[in-house]
C-alpha positions as CSV (number, residue, x, y, z in Angstrom):
1,X,21.7,-53.1,48.6
2,X,21.5,-56.9,48.2
3,X,24.4,-58.9,49.7
4,X,27.1,-59.4,47.2
5,X,26.4,-56.3,45.3
6,X,29.2,-53.7,45.0
7,X,28.8,-50.3,43.4
8,X,32.2,-48.6,42.8
9,X,30.4,-45.3,42.5
10,X,29.1,-45.4,46.1
11,X,28.4,-42.0,47.7
12,X,31.4,-40.3,49.0
13,X,33.8,-41.3,46.3
14,X,35.9,-38.5,44.8
15,X,34.2,-38.5,41.4
16,X,30.6,-38.0,42.3
17,X,30.6,-34.2,41.7
18,X,32.1,-34.7,38.2
19,X,29.4,-37.4,37.4
20,X,26.7,-35.1,38.7
21,X,27.9,-32.2,36.5
22,X,27.9,-34.4,33.4
23,X,24.5,-35.9,34.1
24,X,23.2,-32.4,34.8
25,X,24.5,-31.0,31.5
26,X,23.1,-34.0,29.5
27,X,19.7,-33.7,31.1
28,X,19.7,-29.9,30.4
29,X,20.3,-30.7,26.7
30,X,17.6,-33.4,26.7
31,X,15.1,-31.0,28.3
32,X,16.0,-28.3,25.9
33,X,15.5,-30.7,23.0
34,X,12.1,-31.9,24.1
35,X,10.9,-28.4,24.8
36,X,11.9,-27.3,21.3
37,X,9.2,-29.5,19.8
38,X,6.6,-31.0,22.2
39,X,4.7,-27.9,23.3
40,X,3.9,-27.2,19.6
41,X,2.6,-30.7,18.7
42,X,-1.1,-29.5,18.7
43,X,-0.1,-26.7,16.2
44,X,1.9,-29.2,14.2
45,X,-1.2,-31.3,13.9
46,X,-2.9,-28.4,12.3
47,X,0.0,-28.1,9.8
48,X,-0.5,-31.8,9.0
49,X,-4.0,-31.1,7.7
50,X,-6.3,-31.5,10.7
51,X,-8.4,-28.3,10.8
52,X,-11.4,-29.1,12.9
53,X,-10.8,-27.7,16.5
54,X,-12.3,-30.7,18.3
55,X,-10.3,-33.1,16.1
56,X,-7.1,-31.2,16.9
57,X,-7.8,-31.4,20.6
58,X,-8.5,-35.2,20.3
59,X,-5.3,-35.8,18.3
60,X,-3.3,-33.8,20.8
61,X,-4.7,-36.1,23.6
62,X,-4.0,-39.3,21.6
63,X,-0.4,-38.3,20.9
64,X,0.2,-37.7,24.5
65,X,-1.5,-41.0,25.4
66,X,0.5,-43.0,22.9
67,X,3.9,-41.7,24.3
68,X,2.8,-42.1,27.9
69,X,1.4,-45.6,27.6
70,X,4.5,-46.8,25.8
71,X,6.7,-45.4,28.5
72,X,4.5,-46.8,31.2
73,X,4.9,-50.3,29.9
74,X,8.6,-50.1,29.1
75,X,9.8,-48.1,32.2
76,X,9.8,-51.0,34.8
77,X,11.7,-53.2,32.3
78,X,14.4,-50.5,31.7
79,X,14.5,-49.8,35.5
80,X,15.1,-53.5,36.4
81,X,17.7,-53.8,33.7
82,X,19.4,-50.7,35.1
83,X,19.8,-52.4,38.5
84,X,21.1,-55.6,36.7
85,X,23.4,-54.1,34.1
86,X,24.0,-50.5,35.0
87,X,22.3,-47.1,35.0
88,X,24.6,-45.4,32.5
89,X,23.6,-47.7,29.6
90,X,20.0,-46.9,30.3
91,X,20.6,-43.2,30.1
92,X,22.5,-43.7,26.8
93,X,19.6,-45.7,25.4
94,X,17.1,-42.9,26.4
95,X,19.2,-40.1,24.9
96,X,20.3,-41.8,21.6
97,X,16.9,-43.5,21.1
98,X,15.2,-40.2,21.5
99,X,17.5,-38.6,19.0
100,X,16.5,-41.1,16.3
101,X,12.7,-41.0,16.8
102,X,12.4,-37.2,17.3
103,X,14.4,-36.6,14.1
104,X,12.0,-38.9,12.3
105,X,9.0,-37.0,13.5
106,X,10.2,-34.0,11.5
107,X,9.8,-36.1,8.3
108,X,6.2,-37.3,8.8
109,X,3.6,-36.6,6.2
110,X,0.4,-37.1,8.2
111,X,-0.8,-37.3,11.8
112,X,-1.1,-41.1,11.8
113,X,2.7,-41.4,11.1
114,X,3.3,-39.0,13.9
115,X,1.2,-41.1,16.3
116,X,3.3,-44.3,15.5
117,X,6.6,-42.4,16.1
118,X,5.3,-40.9,19.3
119,X,4.5,-44.4,20.6
120,X,8.0,-45.7,19.7
121,X,9.7,-42.6,21.2
122,X,7.8,-43.2,24.4
123,X,9.0,-46.8,24.6
124,X,12.7,-45.9,24.4
125,X,13.1,-42.5,26.1
126,X,12.7,-41.5,29.7
127,X,15.8,-39.5,30.2
128,X,14.7,-38.0,33.6
129,X,14.0,-41.4,35.2
130,X,17.3,-42.7,33.9
131,X,19.2,-39.6,35.1
132,X,17.5,-39.7,38.5
133,X,18.3,-43.4,39.1
134,X,21.9,-42.9,38.0
135,X,22.4,-39.8,40.3
136,X,20.7,-41.6,43.3
137,X,23.2,-44.4,42.9
138,X,26.3,-42.3,43.5
139,X,25.4,-39.2,45.5
140,X,25.8,-39.2,49.3
141,X,22.4,-39.5,51.0
142,X,23.0,-36.3,53.0
143,X,23.2,-34.4,49.7
144,X,20.4,-36.3,47.9
145,X,17.8,-33.5,48.1
146,X,20.3,-31.0,46.7
147,X,21.5,-33.3,43.9
148,X,18.0,-34.3,42.8
149,X,16.9,-30.7,43.0
150,X,19.9,-29.8,40.7
151,X,18.8,-32.4,38.2
152,X,15.3,-31.0,38.3
153,X,16.8,-27.6,37.7
154,X,18.3,-28.9,34.5
155,X,14.9,-30.0,33.4
156,X,13.1,-26.8,34.2
157,X,16.0,-24.7,32.8
158,X,15.6,-26.6,29.5
159,X,11.8,-26.0,29.5
160,X,12.3,-22.4,30.3
161,X,14.4,-21.7,27.2
162,X,13.3,-24.5,24.9
163,X,9.7,-23.4,24.1
164,X,10.8,-19.8,23.4
165,X,13.6,-21.0,21.0
166,X,11.3,-23.7,19.5
167,X,8.6,-21.0,18.9
168,X,11.0,-18.7,17.2
169,X,12.3,-21.6,15.0
170,X,8.7,-22.6,14.2
171,X,7.9,-19.0,13.2
172,X,11.0,-18.7,11.0
173,X,11.3,-22.2,9.4
174,X,8.3,-24.3,10.4
175,X,7.6,-26.9,13.1
176,X,9.6,-29.7,11.4
177,X,12.9,-27.9,12.1
178,X,12.2,-27.9,15.8
179,X,12.2,-31.7,15.7
180,X,15.5,-31.8,13.8
181,X,17.1,-29.6,16.3
182,X,15.7,-31.7,19.2
183,X,17.4,-34.8,17.6
184,X,20.8,-33.1,17.4
185,X,20.6,-31.8,21.0
186,X,19.7,-35.3,22.4
187,X,22.5,-36.9,20.5
188,X,24.9,-34.3,22.0
189,X,23.6,-35.2,25.5
190,X,24.2,-38.9,24.8
191,X,27.8,-38.1,23.8
192,X,28.4,-36.3,27.1
193,X,27.1,-39.2,29.1
194,X,29.2,-41.7,27.1
195,X,32.5,-39.8,27.5
196,X,32.3,-38.2,30.9
197,X,30.1,-40.3,33.3
198,X,32.0,-43.0,35.2
199,X,29.5,-45.3,36.9
200,X,31.7,-47.9,38.4
201,X,28.8,-50.4,38.3
202,X,29.4,-54.0,39.4
203,X,26.9,-56.6,38.3
204,X,25.1,-58.1,41.3
205,X,25.6,-61.8,42.1
206,X,22.8,-64.0,40.7
207,X,21.9,-65.1,44.2
208,X,21.2,-61.5,45.1
209,X,18.1,-61.5,42.9
210,X,17.5,-65.2,42.8
211,X,18.6,-65.2,39.2
212,X,15.6,-63.0,38.1
213,X,16.3,-59.4,37.0
214,X,12.8,-58.3,37.9
215,X,12.6,-59.8,41.4
216,X,12.9,-56.3,43.0
217,X,9.7,-55.1,41.4
218,X,7.4,-57.3,43.5
219,X,9.1,-56.5,46.8
220,X,8.9,-52.7,46.1
221,X,5.2,-52.9,45.3
222,X,4.6,-54.5,48.7
223,X,5.8,-51.4,50.5
224,X,2.9,-49.1,51.5
225,X,5.0,-46.0,51.8
226,X,6.5,-46.6,48.3
227,X,3.0,-47.0,46.8
228,X,1.8,-43.8,48.3
229,X,4.8,-42.0,46.8
230,X,4.1,-43.5,43.4
231,X,0.5,-42.3,43.7
232,X,1.9,-38.8,44.5
233,X,4.1,-38.9,41.4
234,X,1.0,-39.9,39.3
235,X,-0.9,-36.9,40.6
236,X,2.0,-34.4,40.1
237,X,2.7,-35.4,36.6
238,X,-1.0,-35.8,35.7
239,X,-1.9,-32.3,36.7
240,X,0.8,-30.8,34.5
241,X,0.2,-33.1,31.5
242,X,-3.6,-32.7,31.6
243,X,-3.0,-29.0,30.7
244,X,-0.2,-29.4,28.2
245,X,-2.2,-30.6,25.1
246,X,-4.8,-27.9,25.3
247,X,-2.5,-25.1,26.5
248,X,-1.4,-23.8,23.1
249,X,-5.0,-23.8,22.0
250,X,-6.0,-21.8,25.1
251,X,-3.3,-19.3,24.5
252,X,-4.3,-19.2,20.8
253,X,-7.9,-18.3,21.9
254,X,-6.6,-15.4,24.1
255,X,-3.9,-14.1,21.7
256,X,-5.0,-10.9,19.9
257,X,-5.2,-11.0,16.1
258,X,-1.9,-10.3,14.4
259,X,0.3,-11.6,17.3
260,X,2.4,-14.7,16.9
261,X,0.9,-17.7,18.7
262,X,4.0,-20.0,18.8
263,X,6.2,-17.2,20.3
264,X,3.5,-16.3,22.8
265,X,3.1,-20.0,23.8
266,X,6.9,-20.3,24.2
267,X,7.1,-17.2,26.4
268,X,4.3,-18.3,28.7
269,X,5.6,-21.8,29.0
270,X,9.2,-20.6,29.4
271,X,8.7,-18.1,32.3
272,X,7.3,-20.5,34.8
273,X,9.9,-23.1,33.9
274,X,12.6,-20.5,34.7
275,X,11.0,-19.9,38.1
276,X,10.7,-23.7,38.7
277,X,14.4,-24.1,37.9
278,X,15.3,-21.6,40.7
279,X,12.8,-23.0,43.2
280,X,13.9,-26.6,42.6
281,X,17.4,-25.9,43.8
282,X,16.3,-23.8,46.7
283,X,13.6,-26.2,47.8
284,X,16.0,-29.1,47.4
285,X,18.4,-27.6,49.9
286,X,15.6,-26.7,52.3
287,X,14.0,-30.1,52.2
288,X,17.3,-31.8,53.2
289,X,16.8,-29.9,56.5
290,X,13.1,-29.7,57.1
291,X,12.0,-33.0,55.6
292,X,11.0,-34.1,52.1
293,X,7.5,-35.2,53.0
294,X,6.6,-31.8,54.5
295,X,8.0,-29.9,51.5
296,X,6.1,-32.2,49.1
297,X,2.8,-31.5,50.8
298,X,3.4,-27.7,50.8
299,X,4.3,-27.5,47.2
300,X,1.5,-29.6,45.8
301,X,-1.1,-27.7,47.8
302,X,0.4,-24.4,46.6
303,X,0.4,-25.5,43.0
304,X,-3.2,-26.6,43.2
305,X,-4.3,-23.2,44.5
306,X,-2.4,-21.5,41.7
307,X,-4.0,-23.6,38.9
308,X,-7.6,-22.8,39.8
309,X,-7.8,-19.1,38.9
310,X,-6.4,-19.8,35.4
311,X,-9.9,-20.9,34.4
312,X,-11.0,-17.3,34.8
313,X,-8.1,-15.7,32.8
314,X,-9.2,-13.1,30.2
315,X,-5.9,-12.4,28.5
316,X,-2.4,-13.9,28.1
317,X,-0.8,-11.6,30.7
318,X,-3.1,-13.1,33.4
319,X,-2.2,-16.6,32.2
320,X,1.5,-15.7,32.3
321,X,1.3,-14.4,35.9
322,X,-0.6,-17.5,37.2
323,X,1.7,-19.9,35.4
324,X,4.7,-18.2,37.1
325,X,2.9,-18.8,40.5
326,X,2.4,-22.5,39.5
327,X,6.1,-22.7,38.6
328,X,7.2,-21.5,42.0
329,X,5.6,-24.6,43.6
330,X,6.1,-27.1,40.8
331,X,9.9,-26.8,41.2
332,X,9.8,-28.4,44.6
333,X,7.4,-31.3,43.9
334,X,9.4,-33.9,42.0
335,X,12.7,-33.4,43.8
336,X,11.0,-34.0,47.1
337,X,9.1,-37.0,45.8
338,X,12.2,-38.5,44.2
339,X,14.2,-38.0,47.3
340,X,11.5,-39.8,49.4
341,X,11.4,-42.6,46.8
342,X,15.2,-43.1,46.9
343,X,15.2,-43.2,50.7
344,X,12.3,-45.6,50.8
345,X,14.1,-48.4,49.0
346,X,17.3,-50.3,49.3
347,X,20.4,-48.6,47.8
348,X,20.8,-51.2,45.0
349,X,17.1,-51.0,43.9
350,X,17.0,-47.4,42.7
351,X,16.7,-48.4,39.1
352,X,13.6,-50.6,39.7
353,X,12.1,-47.9,42.0
354,X,12.5,-45.1,39.6
355,X,11.4,-47.4,36.8
356,X,8.1,-47.9,38.6
357,X,8.0,-44.2,39.4
358,X,8.4,-43.5,35.7
359,X,5.6,-45.9,35.0
360,X,3.3,-43.9,37.2
361,X,4.4,-40.7,35.6
362,X,4.0,-42.3,32.2
363,X,0.5,-43.5,33.0
364,X,-0.4,-40.0,34.0
365,X,1.1,-38.7,30.8
366,X,-1.1,-41.2,28.9
367,X,-4.3,-40.5,30.9
368,X,-3.7,-36.8,31.6
369,X,-3.6,-35.5,28.0
370,X,-6.5,-37.7,27.0
371,X,-8.5,-36.5,30.1
372,X,-7.6,-32.9,29.3
373,X,-8.7,-33.3,25.7
374,X,-12.0,-34.9,26.7
375,X,-12.7,-32.2,29.3
376,X,-11.9,-29.5,26.8
377,X,-14.2,-31.1,24.2
378,X,-17.1,-31.6,26.6
379,X,-16.8,-28.6,29.0
380,X,-14.4,-26.2,27.3
381,X,-10.8,-25.4,27.6
382,X,-11.1,-23.6,31.0
383,X,-12.4,-26.7,32.8
384,X,-9.0,-28.3,32.4
385,X,-7.4,-25.9,34.7
386,X,-10.0,-26.6,37.4
387,X,-9.4,-30.3,37.1
388,X,-5.6,-29.9,37.2
389,X,-5.8,-27.8,40.4
390,X,-8.1,-30.3,42.1
391,X,-5.8,-33.2,41.1
392,X,-2.5,-31.7,42.3
393,X,-4.3,-30.4,45.5
394,X,-5.5,-33.9,46.2
395,X,-2.0,-35.2,45.8
396,X,-0.9,-32.7,48.5
397,X,-3.4,-34.2,50.9
398,X,-2.2,-37.7,50.0
399,X,1.4,-36.7,50.7
400,X,0.3,-35.5,54.1
401,X,-1.6,-38.7,54.9
402,X,1.4,-40.7,53.8
403,X,3.0,-40.1,57.2
404,X,0.5,-42.5,58.7
405,X,1.6,-45.3,56.3
406,X,5.3,-45.4,57.6
407,X,6.7,-42.6,55.4
408,X,7.5,-40.9,58.7
409,X,10.4,-43.4,59.2
410,X,11.8,-42.5,55.8
411,X,11.3,-38.8,56.3
412,X,13.1,-38.9,59.7
413,X,16.1,-40.4,58.0
414,X,16.6,-37.3,56.0
415,X,16.8,-35.0,59.1
416,X,20.0,-34.2,60.9
417,X,20.6,-36.5,63.9
418,X,20.7,-34.8,67.3
419,X,23.7,-35.9,69.4
């Protein structure tokens, strides 16, 4: 932390557990909300009048790209402002801004309007990055893996239940009502943050950042270990988001005639998310003991091996089983990466660090869906699973090699000291 900066919510203060509970609940609601609507965007595109299969795949990729590129550009700015003015305001911005734009998506009349709103939503949201930066600022470092794992649990728990509920709502009332419900749930999350989180943030002295709110960004980008971790985040997110736009279409192709596609998609997406929620908490505890770098490498390699066989699936039951296997490893990837990122930077720079991490994730969410759509168009839907497996597996290798670039010093700081 820069000299002259004081954060009243420093780890070890009596209220950090209460803050963690409030942030956890708000992130659970945000994840639920996004999962009500986002998995069904390719099917919503069909409802908006796009009927050609290749055109639907292309629009699905463009919609993912628009949100991702907007978030990639805005995330470092929000992160730097968080370090300058507080992390709680940034989480409120993400929650309430998302409520506005997701609600508006339910009113669109064509896919072009949806594209514009997807871009604007990407520019103002980013609840996970905002939640992670806030939690990292007040949780004791010895409990960081557990706390970030718990936040990841909220995300996966939301994605476990959200697609199933969203699919049932879409079956009963149409896709637009999923967006309306998302808006209401995000607004509720914002209210919880506003009333129950006590940040205790003290604005840093001007001399601490030479009067420039973005001065930390350059110094972080000169850290080799930090850059390797950012690359790992890119690979982790990219593998998941490469599959997401085409996944409903893949399930649709395997679903027998007469069965509901939205509900089937919701079930298959929800089951691995439930497994990820459980594994995130367990792996977060274990990585506090054995080291976050080692756990990150294990989880990414395991997920890569689980993705590859999905390209050979012949029915939805096989896809469900393999998705559950992916979910087991996915739950440990981001908590381990986020713990390493937090430990790799000064205490007062978490906002900037997670802003840059969010940029990497957002770039992957921009490139991933577009790459997935392009692969599906040129080589077929099954090729996307092969690409995702290779990408996340390569990320595992990168995480292992990161030790040679000074991550070992960061990783060692997470292990108990022998006396």
